[in-house]
C-alpha positions as CSV (number, residue, x, y, z in Angstrom):
1,M,-52.2,-73.7,16.7
2,S,-51.9,-70.8,20.0
3,K,-49.7,-67.9,19.9
4,K,-49.0,-65.6,23.0
5,F,-48.9,-61.8,22.2
6,T,-46.9,-59.1,23.1
7,T,-46.0,-55.1,24.0
8,A,-44.0,-52.4,25.3
9,A,-46.7,-52.4,28.2
10,E,-46.2,-55.7,28.9
11,V,-42.3,-56.6,28.3
12,P,-40.3,-56.8,31.5
13,D,-37.3,-54.4,30.0
14,K,-34.9,-55.9,32.6
15,L,-33.7,-59.6,32.7
16,K,-30.6,-61.3,34.2
17,G,-28.0,-60.1,33.0
18,F,-29.2,-58.1,29.8
19,F,-32.0,-56.3,28.4
20,R,-34.5,-59.1,26.7
21,F,-36.7,-58.1,24.0
22,A,-39.2,-60.4,24.9
23,Q,-40.0,-64.0,26.7
24,G,-41.9,-66.3,26.0
25,I,-43.6,-65.7,22.8
26,S,-43.1,-67.9,20.4
27,Y,-45.0,-70.0,18.4
28,S,-44.8,-72.8,15.3
29,D,-45.2,-72.8,12.3
30,R,-48.6,-72.5,11.2
31,A,-49.7,-75.3,8.4
32,D,-51.9,-74.3,5.0
33,D,-54.9,-72.8,5.6
34,E,-56.1,-74.4,2.2
35,S,-55.7,-78.3,1.4
36,S,-53.4,-79.3,-1.2
37,P,-55.5,-81.0,-4.1
38,F,-52.8,-83.3,-4.4
39,Q,-52.9,-85.2,-1.3
40,F,-52.9,-89.4,-0.7
41,A,-56.1,-90.3,0.6
42,K,-55.9,-91.8,4.2
43,T,-56.9,-95.7,3.0
44,G,-53.3,-95.9,1.1
45,P,-51.2,-94.9,-1.5
46,P,-53.5,-93.1,-4.1
47,T,-54.7,-95.3,-7.2
48,E,-55.5,-94.7,-10.7
49,K,-58.7,-93.2,-10.1
50,D,-57.5,-91.0,-7.6
51,L,-55.2,-89.4,-10.2
52,L,-55.9,-86.5,-12.5
53,P,-55.9,-86.8,-16.0
54,D,-53.6,-85.0,-18.3
55,E,-55.8,-82.5,-19.3
56,D,-57.6,-81.9,-16.3
57,F,-53.9,-81.3,-14.5
58,D,-53.2,-79.2,-17.2
59,S,-56.4,-77.1,-16.2
60,F,-55.0,-77.0,-13.0
61,I,-51.8,-76.0,-13.3
62,K,-53.0,-73.5,-15.7
63,S,-56.1,-71.8,-13.2
64,S,-54.5,-72.5,-10.1
65,L,-51.0,-72.6,-9.4
66,F,-49.7,-69.8,-11.9
67,K,-52.9,-67.3,-11.4
68,K,-51.5,-65.0,-8.3
69,K,-54.2,-64.7,-5.7
70,Y,-53.3,-61.1,-5.1
71,E,-52.3,-58.0,-7.1
72,Y,-49.8,-57.5,-4.2
73,D,-47.9,-59.8,-2.2
74,V,-46.7,-56.8,0.4
75,A,-48.4,-53.9,1.2
76,V,-46.7,-51.3,3.4
77,I,-49.0,-48.7,5.5
78,G,-47.0,-45.9,6.3
79,G,-43.6,-44.4,4.7
80,G,-41.3,-43.5,7.9
81,P,-38.7,-45.1,8.5
82,A,-39.8,-48.0,9.4
83,G,-42.3,-48.1,6.5
84,Y,-40.0,-47.9,3.8
85,T,-37.3,-50.4,4.8
86,A,-40.2,-52.4,5.3
87,A,-40.9,-52.5,1.8
88,L,-37.6,-52.5,0.4
89,Q,-36.6,-55.5,2.1
90,A,-39.9,-56.6,1.0
91,A,-39.0,-56.0,-2.6
92,K,-35.6,-57.4,-1.8
93,Y,-36.6,-60.7,-1.2
94,G,-38.7,-60.4,-4.5
95,A,-42.2,-59.6,-3.4
96,K,-44.3,-56.9,-5.6
97,T,-44.7,-54.6,-3.3
98,V,-46.9,-51.2,-2.7
99,M,-46.6,-48.7,0.1
100,F,-48.7,-45.8,1.4
101,E,-47.8,-42.8,2.5
102,R,-50.1,-39.9,2.9
103,E,-47.5,-36.9,3.0
104,M,-44.7,-37.3,2.9
105,L,-42.1,-40.0,1.9
106,G,-39.6,-40.6,4.7
107,G,-41.6,-39.3,7.8
108,V,-40.9,-36.7,10.6
109,T,-37.4,-38.2,10.5
110,V,-36.9,-36.7,6.6
111,G,-39.4,-34.0,7.0
112,G,-37.3,-32.3,9.5
113,G,-37.0,-34.2,13.0
114,A,-33.8,-35.2,12.3
115,I,-32.6,-32.5,10.4
116,L,-33.9,-30.1,12.7
117,N,-30.6,-31.1,15.6
118,L,-28.9,-29.2,13.6
119,A,-29.2,-25.6,14.6
120,K,-27.4,-24.3,12.1
121,I,-29.1,-25.8,9.2
122,L,-32.3,-24.3,10.4
123,S,-32.8,-21.4,7.6
124,N,-32.7,-24.3,4.5
125,K,-33.7,-27.5,5.6
126,N,-36.3,-27.2,3.3
127,S,-34.0,-27.9,0.6
128,I,-32.4,-30.9,2.3
129,N,-35.6,-32.1,3.0
130,T,-36.8,-32.1,-0.6
131,H,-33.7,-33.8,-1.6
132,L,-33.8,-36.7,0.8
133,T,-37.4,-37.6,0.2
134,A,-36.2,-37.2,-4.1
135,N,-33.8,-39.9,-3.4
136,L,-36.2,-42.4,-1.3
137,A,-38.5,-41.7,-4.6
138,R,-35.7,-42.7,-6.4
139,L,-34.9,-45.7,-4.6
140,M,-38.3,-47.1,-4.4
141,R,-38.8,-47.0,-8.2
142,S,-35.0,-48.9,-8.2
143,Y,-37.0,-51.9,-7.1
144,H,-40.3,-51.2,-8.5
145,I,-41.6,-50.3,-5.7
146,R,-45.5,-48.5,-6.1
147,V,-45.8,-45.8,-4.1
148,E,-49.5,-45.0,-3.7
149,V,-50.4,-40.9,-1.9
150,G,-53.3,-41.2,-0.1
151,E,-55.0,-42.2,2.9
152,A,-54.8,-46.1,3.4
153,S,-56.7,-48.6,5.6
154,L,-57.8,-51.8,6.1
155,N,-60.9,-52.8,4.8
156,T,-60.3,-56.4,5.3
157,A,-57.5,-58.9,6.2
158,H,-56.6,-59.2,2.0
159,E,-58.0,-55.3,1.4
160,I,-56.8,-51.9,1.1
161,V,-58.8,-48.7,0.3
162,C,-56.3,-45.9,-0.6
163,C,-58.5,-42.3,-2.6
164,G,-61.2,-44.7,-3.5
165,K,-59.7,-47.6,-5.0
166,V,-59.3,-50.9,-3.8
167,Y,-55.7,-53.0,-3.3
168,S,-56.0,-56.7,-3.4
169,V,-52.8,-57.8,-1.1
170,S,-51.4,-60.9,0.8
171,K,-49.7,-59.6,3.8
172,V,-49.5,-56.4,5.1
173,I,-47.6,-54.2,7.6
174,L,-48.8,-51.1,8.7
175,C,-46.3,-48.4,10.1
176,G,-48.8,-45.8,10.2
177,G,-46.6,-44.1,13.6
178,T,-48.0,-41.8,16.1
179,M,-49.5,-38.3,15.9
180,P,-48.8,-35.9,18.1
181,V,-51.7,-35.5,20.7
182,R,-52.6,-31.8,22.3
183,P,-52.8,-32.4,26.0
184,D,-56.7,-31.8,27.1
185,I,-56.0,-28.1,29.2
186,S,-58.1,-25.0,28.3
187,G,-57.0,-23.1,25.2
188,S,-54.5,-25.8,23.7
189,D,-56.6,-25.6,20.2
190,N,-55.2,-21.8,20.0
191,P,-53.3,-21.3,16.7
192,G,-50.1,-20.7,18.5
193,V,-50.0,-24.0,20.4
194,W,-47.5,-26.0,18.3
195,T,-46.8,-29.8,17.8
196,L,-44.2,-31.7,17.0
197,A,-45.2,-31.7,13.1
198,D,-45.5,-27.7,13.5
199,A,-42.1,-27.6,15.3
200,T,-40.1,-29.1,12.6
201,K,-41.7,-26.9,10.0
202,A,-40.6,-23.7,11.2
203,T,-39.1,-21.7,9.2
204,E,-37.9,-18.7,11.8
205,A,-37.5,-18.6,15.6
206,P,-40.1,-17.4,18.0
207,T,-38.5,-14.6,19.8
208,R,-40.5,-16.6,23.3
209,L,-40.7,-20.4,23.0
210,M,-42.6,-22.7,25.5
211,I,-42.1,-26.7,25.4
212,L,-43.6,-28.8,27.4
213,G,-42.0,-32.1,27.7
214,G,-38.6,-32.7,28.7
215,G,-37.8,-36.4,26.9
216,A,-35.2,-36.3,23.7
217,Q,-36.8,-34.4,21.1
218,G,-38.2,-31.5,23.4
219,C,-34.1,-30.9,24.8
220,E,-33.2,-31.0,21.1
221,I,-35.1,-29.1,20.0
222,A,-35.0,-26.8,23.5
223,A,-31.2,-26.6,22.1
224,V,-31.9,-25.7,18.5
225,F,-34.0,-22.8,19.0
226,A,-32.0,-21.3,21.9
227,E,-28.8,-21.3,18.8
228,A,-31.2,-20.0,16.7
229,G,-31.7,-17.2,19.0
230,S,-35.2,-17.5,20.8
231,N,-35.7,-17.2,24.8
232,V,-36.6,-20.8,25.4
233,M,-38.5,-22.3,27.9
234,L,-38.6,-25.6,29.2
235,V,-41.1,-27.3,31.3
236,E,-41.2,-31.1,32.5
237,P,-44.0,-32.2,34.9
238,D,-41.0,-35.5,36.5
239,R,-37.4,-34.8,35.5
240,L,-35.5,-34.0,31.8
241,L,-34.7,-37.3,29.9
242,P,-37.1,-39.6,32.8
243,G,-36.2,-42.5,31.1
244,M,-32.1,-41.9,30.6
245,D,-29.7,-42.4,33.1
246,A,-30.1,-39.8,35.8
247,Q,-26.2,-38.5,35.4
248,L,-26.8,-38.4,32.2
249,A,-29.8,-36.3,32.5
250,E,-28.3,-33.7,34.2
251,A,-25.4,-33.3,32.4
252,V,-27.6,-32.9,29.5
253,K,-30.2,-30.1,31.5
254,E,-26.6,-28.5,32.5
255,S,-25.6,-27.7,28.6
256,L,-29.3,-26.0,27.7
257,I,-28.6,-23.8,30.9
258,N,-25.4,-22.7,29.8
259,A,-27.3,-22.4,26.3
260,G,-29.5,-20.4,28.0
261,V,-32.7,-22.2,28.2
262,K,-35.0,-22.0,31.6
263,I,-36.0,-25.1,32.7
264,Y,-38.4,-25.5,35.4
265,A,-38.9,-29.2,36.5
266,G,-41.9,-30.7,38.0
267,V,-44.2,-27.8,36.9
268,S,-47.5,-28.6,35.0
269,L,-49.8,-26.6,32.7
270,K,-53.4,-25.1,33.6
271,E,-54.3,-22.9,30.8
272,I,-53.5,-20.7,27.7
273,I,-55.1,-17.8,27.4
274,D,-54.7,-15.5,24.0
275,K,-53.1,-12.0,25.3
276,D,-53.7,-9.7,22.1
277,G,-52.0,-12.4,19.8
278,S,-49.5,-13.8,21.9
279,L,-50.2,-16.9,24.8
280,F,-50.3,-16.2,28.6
281,V,-49.7,-19.7,30.0
282,I,-50.8,-20.3,33.6
283,T,-48.7,-23.0,35.5
284,E,-48.9,-24.1,39.6
285,K,-46.2,-22.3,39.3
286,G,-47.7,-18.7,38.1
287,G,-48.0,-17.2,34.3
288,V,-45.5,-16.8,31.2
289,L,-46.4,-14.7,28.0
290,C,-45.1,-16.2,25.0
291,D,-45.1,-16.6,21.4
292,K,-45.5,-20.0,21.0
293,L,-46.5,-22.9,23.5
294,L,-44.9,-26.3,21.6
295,F,-46.4,-30.0,23.1
296,A,-43.0,-32.2,23.0
297,S,-44.5,-34.7,25.9
298,K,-47.7,-36.7,24.5
299,K,-47.8,-38.8,21.4
300,A,-50.8,-41.3,20.2
301,L,-51.6,-44.4,17.9
302,D,-52.5,-43.2,14.6
303,K,-55.4,-46.1,14.5
304,S,-56.2,-44.8,10.9
305,P,-54.8,-47.6,9.4
306,L,-56.8,-50.2,11.0
307,G,-59.7,-49.2,8.8
308,N,-62.6,-51.8,9.7
309,L,-59.9,-54.4,11.2
310,E,-59.8,-51.9,14.4
311,D,-61.5,-53.8,16.5
312,S,-59.4,-57.0,15.1
313,I,-56.3,-56.4,15.4
314,K,-54.8,-56.4,19.6
315,I,-53.8,-53.2,20.9
316,I,-52.8,-52.5,24.6
317,G,-53.1,-48.4,25.2
318,D,-51.2,-47.1,22.4
319,A,-49.8,-49.4,20.7
320,I,-50.2,-52.3,18.3
321,V,-49.5,-55.5,20.3
322,V,-47.1,-57.9,18.2
323,N,-45.2,-60.8,19.0
324,E,-41.7,-61.6,18.3
325,Y,-42.1,-62.0,14.5
326,M,-44.0,-58.3,14.6
327,E,-47.4,-60.1,13.6
328,T,-49.8,-58.9,14.9
329,S,-52.9,-60.7,16.7
330,V,-54.6,-61.2,13.0
331,S,-52.7,-63.4,10.6
332,G,-50.8,-62.1,7.6
333,I,-50.6,-58.4,9.2
334,Y,-47.8,-57.8,11.0
335,A,-47.2,-53.7,12.7
336,A,-43.1,-51.9,13.0
337,G,-41.9,-49.0,14.3
338,D,-44.1,-46.6,16.6
339,C,-47.4,-47.8,16.2
340,T,-45.7,-51.3,18.4
341,G,-44.6,-49.1,21.4
342,F,-41.5,-50.4,21.6
343,C,-38.8,-47.7,20.8
344,S,-39.4,-44.6,19.3
345,Q,-35.6,-44.8,17.9
346,T,-35.1,-44.3,13.9
347,H,-32.5,-47.0,14.1
348,A,-35.2,-49.7,16.4
349,A,-38.0,-48.8,13.6
350,R,-36.0,-49.8,10.4
351,R,-34.8,-53.2,12.1
352,M,-38.3,-54.0,13.1
353,G,-39.3,-53.0,9.8
354,E,-36.2,-55.4,8.4
355,V,-38.1,-58.3,10.4
356,A,-41.6,-57.5,9.6
357,A,-41.0,-57.5,5.5
358,A,-38.8,-61.1,6.3
359,N,-41.2,-62.7,8.3
360,A,-43.8,-61.7,5.8
361,M,-42.0,-63.1,2.7
362,G,-42.1,-66.4,4.8
363,K,-39.0,-66.2,7.0
364,Q,-38.6,-67.2,10.6
365,K,-36.7,-64.1,11.5
366,I,-36.8,-63.0,15.9
367,I,-36.4,-59.3,16.3
368,D,-33.6,-58.5,18.4
369,L,-34.1,-55.2,20.3
370,R,-32.1,-55.8,23.4
371,A,-29.2,-52.9,22.4
372,V,-30.5,-50.2,21.5
373,P,-28.4,-46.5,21.7
374,V,-30.4,-44.0,22.4
375,T,-29.1,-41.1,21.3
376,V,-30.1,-37.0,22.3
377,F,-28.8,-34.7,20.3
378,T,-27.8,-31.5,22.2
379,M,-24.7,-29.2,21.9
380,P,-22.9,-31.0,23.5
381,G,-25.0,-34.3,22.5
382,A,-25.7,-37.8,25.0
383,A,-26.2,-41.6,24.2
384,S,-27.0,-44.4,26.2
385,V,-27.3,-48.2,25.4
386,G,-28.4,-50.7,28.4
387,L,-29.7,-50.0,31.8
388,S,-29.4,-46.9,33.7
389,E,-27.2,-46.6,36.9
390,E,-30.8,-46.9,38.7
391,D,-32.1,-49.9,37.2
392,A,-28.5,-51.4,36.9
393,L,-28.9,-50.9,41.4
394,E,-32.4,-51.6,41.6
395,I,-31.4,-55.9,40.0
396,Y,-28.7,-56.4,40.6
397,G,-27.9,-55.1,43.7
398,D,-23.8,-55.1,44.6
399,D,-23.1,-56.7,42.0
400,V,-22.8,-53.8,39.7
401,V,-19.5,-51.7,39.5
402,V,-19.7,-48.5,37.8
403,G,-17.0,-47.1,35.5
404,S,-16.2,-43.2,34.5
405,S,-13.2,-41.7,32.6
406,L,-13.7,-38.1,32.3
407,L,-13.3,-36.6,28.7
408,S,-10.5,-34.3,30.2
409,E,-8.3,-36.9,30.6
410,N,-8.9,-38.0,26.8
411,V,-5.7,-36.6,24.3
412,R,-7.7,-36.6,21.5
413,A,-10.5,-34.2,23.5
414,M,-7.8,-32.1,24.7
415,L,-6.5,-31.8,21.4
416,T,-9.7,-30.4,20.1
417,G,-10.1,-28.3,23.4
418,K,-13.9,-30.3,23.5
419,T,-13.0,-31.5,27.2
420,D,-16.9,-31.6,28.6
421,G,-18.3,-35.1,28.6
422,F,-17.6,-38.1,30.6
423,V,-18.1,-42.3,29.6
424,K,-19.9,-44.0,32.5
425,V,-20.2,-48.4,31.7
426,L,-21.8,-50.3,34.8
427,A,-21.0,-54.3,34.8
428,G,-21.2,-57.3,36.6
429,R,-18.7,-57.2,39.4
430,K,-18.6,-61.4,39.0
431,H,-17.6,-61.8,35.4
432,G,-18.3,-58.5,33.6
433,E,-20.5,-58.4,31.6
434,I,-21.8,-55.3,30.3
435,F,-25.0,-53.9,31.6
436,G,-25.2,-50.4,30.4
437,V,-23.0,-47.6,28.7
438,H,-23.7,-43.7,28.8
439,I,-21.6,-41.3,27.4
440,Y,-22.2,-37.1,27.3
441,G,-19.6,-34.9,25.5
442,E,-18.2,-34.0,22.2
443,D,-19.3,-37.2,19.5
444,A,-21.3,-39.3,22.0
445,V,-23.9,-40.0,19.9
446,E,-20.7,-41.5,16.9
447,M,-19.3,-43.1,20.1
448,I,-22.6,-45.0,21.3
449,A,-22.2,-47.8,18.0
450,E,-18.9,-49.7,19.5
451,P,-20.3,-50.3,23.2
452,A,-24.5,-51.2,21.8
453,A,-22.2,-53.7,19.6
454,L,-20.1,-54.8,22.8
455,M,-23.4,-55.5,24.4
456,R,-25.4,-57.2,21.6
457,M,-22.1,-59.7,21.0
458,E,-21.5,-60.1,24.9
459,V,-18.6,-58.9,25.7
460,T,-17.2,-58.3,28.9
461,I,-15.3,-55.1,30.2
462,H,-12.3,-57.5,31.0
463,E,-12.2,-58.1,26.4
464,V,-13.0,-55.1,26.2
465,C,-9.9,-54.1,28.1
466,S,-6.9,-56.6,27.2
467,D,-8.3,-57.8,23.8
468,I,-9.5,-55.1,21.6
469,L,-7.6,-52.7,20.5
470,H,-8.1,-48.7,19.8
471,A,-6.9,-46.4,18.0
472,H,-4.9,-43.5,19.9
473,P,-5.5,-40.4,20.1
474,T,-9.6,-41.4,19.5
475,Y,-11.9,-40.5,21.8
476,A,-13.0,-44.5,21.9
477,E,-10.3,-44.7,24.0
478,A,-12.4,-42.9,26.7
479,L,-14.4,-46.2,27.1
480,V,-11.7,-48.5,27.8
481,D,-10.5,-45.8,30.2
482,A,-14.0,-46.2,32.1
483,C,-13.5,-50.1,31.3
484,A,-10.7,-50.6,33.4
485,D,-11.8,-48.3,35.9
486,A,-14.4,-50.9,37.0
487,L,-11.5,-53.5,36.4
488,G,-9.9,-51.8,39.0
489,K,-13.3,-52.2,41.4
490,G,-13.1,-55.6,42.2
491,V,-14.5,-57.2,39.2
492,G,-13.3,-60.8,39.2
493,E,-12.1,-63.0,36.4
């Protein structure tokens, strides 16, 4: 049977109506490779001589049916959000499961990536890390999941090598994620140059910090260290939050500037020079002296888990190619999380892990990431789901209406004094379907859950305004006001 695979580089991320995660990549169930010992002869029903004698049948049952071919049903390489979720899901389905992790159970999210979003706890994040990791370890034990610490790689499709030991496994789920990459710039190997992993392990704020990369993580870390007392300069070759709505990105930019972050867009780095223990960073617009330089812009696929199968498992760019069942080009080997190149959000990685585990256990579950909320934990925060205004207009043109609501007009925001922000809704002029929602302000990262659910369920702005009750006074009412604003601009019934 032929099967078609896809990767983030190939998938059209916009189709008429809603985000479509995959297109035309289904395939039929495989027939078992091994023939059954109880097959009818092609010439007709079995005769007495075709049947196994009782003693032969008993021997077959004992030696074949009740003997496990593999030591483990499911093996997961990588203990980050995708990995530990996949392991837990497989165990819930009854699989004998083993998980391999070379550093910290929970990955970068538990290890500080998400915790750094809260500047107030920068000083005590290590104790929080320990607590979260211990809880996760207890959860693994409660489901009888064996956790092996060490570098694991594929020897064959059914063998994993870790610390000199070979593990026999039926199905494999690759969740190795990505690794930070230092750009090809002279001086990038200087000890004062940080990767994202170095930043999340920081115990104190450097006096002068330059960050290269204005994506979500770059903006979050800039906000954290600015709050912690660093003089922060954020440099981005393109614009801040290049994958998000331009209005939302501009709002985040203003908040960072108000927090004291100096932002330079459209600037590239040329060279890094050690100058008396500090870093002298040369850009196309001049030189800057700093104590630490953080590269927050580039990550690459970690190929180490692929081992001997690196040339067999299809890869495009820095992503492992998977189909809608999260299966790779090698039968029985699945992949989930950052290594697939689809989405770097933790919640998306966990969903991918769930789907991969389900299918590794013989289910037929298709991944659906049509409405993934994207969050930026700055102060205030930003959140988005669906198409940006620029993309919606490019695809639908005059069929798009934009409705908005300012938090300065929201009663809850007035009561709390947190009135900086807005909600923007992009909808179809003819039917009122929701193409995208963008929120900036207090509680934005919490508010985005509702529009993400509405989009997934294909609820229209008509229904938001007429059929769904929102408590008063709440920030969530701003979404209703934005939908009402869109309806007032000529949306048909």
